N, C-alpha and C positions, 0 to 999 in steps of 0.2 A: 465913347464908353471907357476907351482903355488910354485916352490922350494923357490924362493926369500921372498915370502909373508910367508911362513909357516917358514922360518929362522926367518924373523921380529918378526913375532907375538911370537914365542918361545925365543927370547933374549928380547923382551919388558917385560916378566913376571918379577914380583917381588917377589923372587930373580928369576934371570935368570935360565931356565931350559936347561941342558945339553940333549944332543940327548937321552942320557939313562931315564933320569927323563921324557921327553915327550913320549918316549915308554911305561913307567909305567903308565902314566897318560891315555894313548890313551887306556889301558887294562882296568883301572879303571873306565874310564867314559862311554867308547863307546864299551867294551870288543872286543876290536880290537887287534892282536897282529901283532906288526910291530916293528922290530927291529931297534937298533941303525943305524946299518950298512944300512938298507933299508931307513931309515930316511935320511941319510947322502945323499944317493943316488939320492932321491925325494929333496932334497936342492940344490944339484949340476944340478939337470937337468939329471941327468943320469938314471934314472927310471921313468918311468911313473906312474900315479896314476889313480887307477880304482874309480869310483864315489863314490862305498861305503867308500875309504877311505878318499876322498875329505870331506864328511859329516862328519866323525868322525873326521877329523883333525880340521875343523871348530867349531863343536861341544865343543873338547876337548880344543882348543885355544880360547875358546869364541870369535869367530871372525865370520863375515857374508860370505856364500859363495860368494857374490858379492864382499867383500873385497879379498877374498883369491883369485879371477881372475881379480883383477885388475891390472894394469902394474904398477911394482914398480916404485918410484920416482927416477929419476936420479941424480946424483951429482949434485947441485947447482941450481936445479930447483924449 
């Protein structure tokens, strides 16, 4: 549901964050232990996300919850 948005926000960082770097920042900012493998599964829609994880992702990536739940833009739109 929010996987594409998480990936977009992660890659929009300057410099871009790897999944491992996002994992480390989640621990530092939100005290949430979520490994790179789990983050990859979230980004690809294989793993669901708990409400507290959504909050931590938004806080760490510095995006709003509304933005995380917004539909990703289709190519060419």
